[in-house]
C-alpha positions, 0 to 999 in steps of 0.5 A: 443767944438768939437776939445776939447771933449773927450768921455770916456767909463769906462767898467764894467770890470774896475769898477766891478769884473765881476766874482762875482755878485755885487762886485765893485772896489772902489779903481779903481773907486777912482783912475780913478776919481782922474786921470780924475780930474788931466787931466782936471786940466792940460788941457789934457781934456777940455770937457768930456762925461762919459759913464759907464758899469754896470758889475756885477751889471747889468748882474746877474739880467738881466740874472736871469729874462731873461730881455735881451730877451725883454719884455716877460710878466708882470711878468718881470715888478717888476724884471726890476724895481728892476734891475734898483734900483740895478744898481742905487745903483752902479751909486750912488757910482760912482757919489760919487767918481767922485764928491769927485774928484771934477768932476761936473757930471750930471747923465743922463739916457739913458732909457729917451733919447734913442730908440733901435730896436733889440738892435741897437740904432735907435733914441735919443734926446741929446739936454739936454745933449748938454746943460749941457755939454756946461755949463761945467758939465760932463754928465754921462750915462751908462748901462740901459734898453732901449725901443725897438720897436721890443722887448719891451725893450733891454739892451743898449750897452754903446759902441754903446752910446759912438760911437753915442755921439762921432759922434753927439758931434763931439768929438776929442777923444773916449777912451774905458777903461777896465781891459785889456790893449787893444786887444791881439793876445791871451788871456792875462789872460791865457797867460802871454806872450800874445802880444798886438796889438797896431794898428787895421785897421777897414778895416781889422776887419774880418780878425783880428777877424778870426786870434784871434779866431784861436788863442783861444782868448775868447774875439775875439768872445765876448767882444772885437768882440762886441766892434770892431763891435760897433766901425765900424759905426765910420769908417768915423769919424776916417777917418776924425780925431777921435782918438779911443783907447782901453786901461786899466785904472787899473794902475794910470797914463795910461790915462795921458800918452795916452793924452800926446801922449805917444806911445804904449798905448793900441790898436789904431783903425785906418781906412786908 
């Protein structure tokens, strides 16, 4: 299985409109689901684990009730329960579209299988996930509140989960799909002439982030910086053959092109 497993992280910025609370991109979810199914049918994907972000369904209630600061008191218990319910509505919608595309997803909850410490994942139990994967289902897990040994609870990072799953399941490929085509020299949403960086060496992450920060790229100090630091623990995996790419799935067919080894798709993460 190891030589045929793909771990695909579907970012919250891809699946939802993060500029507006509780707005889902159903057309994109349907398109993504259809393309994944076609890649499975063609043999480009043989075994698959999906990790999803929650975007505008998770961030607003988490910030409103300060859940990202950890357990502060019992007054947070009902809000965290309601937050889980709101995110559950989004998960149900995502599952619906995946199932309509005939993808046999098995919905799993990180809060039941992962432990964190100061927002860093330190322990996990993956035996059920491995069993479901071996039987041919597609495990689906995503943004969740995790028990945290230092904070009581903390927001679970889907990027961290994707890296850990890639390591523990000996994946062949790890793909981060969002609403932008990769990492750029400057902010592509503000500068239409921004140039994509097609390859980043993990040994040069600090210098790259410094260069991007000087160029004014917002993502260099935010989402992309966090993503690159989440990927750093996979350095030895990349050296041993794990393919890691940051790309967009806003346009139908991009995943297929990547899996068919078409060049210049997204930003490839290397370590050499």
